[in-house]
N, C-alpha and C positions, 0 to 999 in steps of 0.2 A: 325423497327431499332431493331439493335441487343441488347442482351440481354448488353451485355457492356459501346453500347449510352443511353439503361436504369436507369442503373446504376452510369452511370455516376452525377449528380444532389446529390445520397446516398455520392459519394462519397468524394463530394467538402462536401456536411455538416459530415464525421466526422472525416475527414481536420481540417477544423474551429473546430473542436470542441475538439482533440486534441492538437490543437496552442491553444484552450483558457482555457484547465483544467491549473492549479500548483497550490505547495501548502499557504496556506491559515496558520498561525497558529494560532491554538489553540484560544490563546488570542484575537485572530482576530475573532473569531467566535463568534455567540449569538445565539440568540431568533429568532422566532422557527427556531427547528429545522427538517426532515423529520416528516410526522403524518404516519402513520401507514400502509394507503398507499403505501405512498414515499418508506419508508422504505425498504417495500416490493419490491419494484420498483426493487432500488440498487440491492440487494442482491439477489432475482435471478437472473442481471448481473453476479455476480461467475458460477455458473452454466454453462457458453456459456464460461466455461475455456476448452483451453488442461489438459486433467490426464490419463494419461498407466495405459491402462492397468487397470481403470475406479476407480482406488480405493480411488475416494473422499479421497485423504491421510488431507484436509483441511478442519476446521470450523472456524464457524464464534460464538465469544458471545460475547451478546448483557450488556451492565454497564448499568442497567437503574439509574435512577436520587435516588431510594432508595438503591441504592447496593450502592452508590460516597461512601460515609462516611466508609465503610470496604473497601470496590478499597483504599481510601486515609490510610486511617490508616496502613493496606498491602506497600503500600509505603514507607512510614514514618519506620516498619520492617526494611522493606527494604536499606532502608539509612540503618539504626545500624547496619546490619549484616556487609557492608560493613566499618562503623566505629562510631564504637562504642559511641566516643565524643560526635561524634551529639548531640548539642546546641536544646533545642525548636525550635525557630523558624530556621533552617535548617529543623528539622521536616517538623513544617506547612506547610512550603513553600513545600513541598515531599509532605501531604495531599491535597494542592490546587492542585497539578496536575487535580486532578480526579473528579476537580468542573464546568470545565473549560466550555471544547462545547458542547451542544443540547443531542451530539448522542454521543458516544464511543461503541467500537467493535474489541475489543482484538484480531486479528488473529493465530489459531491456527495451526502450520501441526505437523504431524506424521511422525516420518520421520525413522520407520523399520513393521509396523505393516502390516496384510497385503496377503503380497508379497515381497521376496527378491530377485528379480528380473531387482526391479523399487528400483534405491539407493537416498537416499537424497537429493541429488540436483535436481534429474526431481523432487521427488514432492518438493524441495523447489518452483521451477520452476514454477510451478505449480498451487504455492502458489500466490505465487507472479501477475500469469496473473487472478488470480478471485481477487484478490486485486487492480487489476488498471483498473479493470473490472469496480468494490464498483465507484470506484474515476470517473470516466468518468460518470456512469451511476447521480451522483450525481450530476458532473458539469450541463449534458444536463437538470436537475430537477432544475436550480438554486442555489445549492447548494456550498460551501464552504466545502475542504476539505485540509486534513495533514492525514501524518502516522504520531505517534509517537516512540518512540523506549529509549531503555538504559538502566545501569546496573538491573536496576527494574524489568526486564523483565525474568529472569534467579536466579530470591534468590527462596530462598524457601515461603517464608512469598505471594506471588505472584503466584506461584507453587500451594499452600495448597490451598489459595482460589477461582485462579481454576479449582482447581481438575484434574491438568491435573497429566497426566499415568507415566511412564519411559521415552517411547518412544514421547514422544510428548512435541516441542519445539515451546511458545510463541513468535512469528513471529513481533510485534511489534499494534502496538493500533496506531485504527484508528478512527479519529473525522473531523465529520461532521457538519456545522449548516450555516445558515444565516452568509452572510460575512458584518461585520462589516467595517474594512478597508482591505485597500486593496495593497502590492506594488504594483508598474510597473515589467513588464516582465522584467524574467530575460533573459537574450540573452543563448539561445542553441548552442550549442553543432557542430562546420559542421556539415559535411554528410565527410568529411574526416579524419576526430579528428579520426570515431568509428567506419572506413565500409576499406575495401583492397577487391583486387583481389589478388586469389593463382594463381602463378606459378612459377612452380615446379624450383629447383635450382639459384634460383635471387629472389632477395627479394623481399619480398611481394610486390606487384601496389597499387599506389593510383587509387583509383573504379574511378576517372578522364576521364586517361588512357584508361581502357575502352569505355568509354559513351562516347567520346569525344576525337580515337587517333588522330586530327587531331591537337588537342593543342598542342600535345609531337612529334614531327614528327624530329624534329630537340635538 
């Protein structure tokens, strides 16, 4: 049996896992979340992301339950930074966002430290791969997950709470927990919508023309 034949079951399992992953919003996530061992397994998956020059330009900060109130206050303060007239109910809704998912992580990328030859775009790309690894491992373990962001990520209040350096950027929160309810899977874009074939001197060709040229003879 060739290596390719031996790996076929693994590729089938991976394809099924990729198709299974979907965003489950924090309000649809509940207890139990990953235990300590499962959380370690999820976080271990991040280190398999590509990382040019091995800079490790990203990190993840766990927000435990006893720190959620402080995060909620930072969300409320971030709202007031944007809108000094925000009312009490609006501020409370901002605070409530910190309490939803059983496990909450902040993804942070350092856009400048260590090696100026590795541009911010590559660092963010590496961080995105690490985040996707976390989401896939969470899915493999039977949990739902979602990425959440918003203007609060760049607020003074949040940056101070997480002690971010000048060159660090908060990318997103990663929410993980048991799925309480799930929406039907959304339709994914067709391959032709995000691929093409380079054709110098001509318009880019659809990938199907390379794979199935007989369909384009006429």
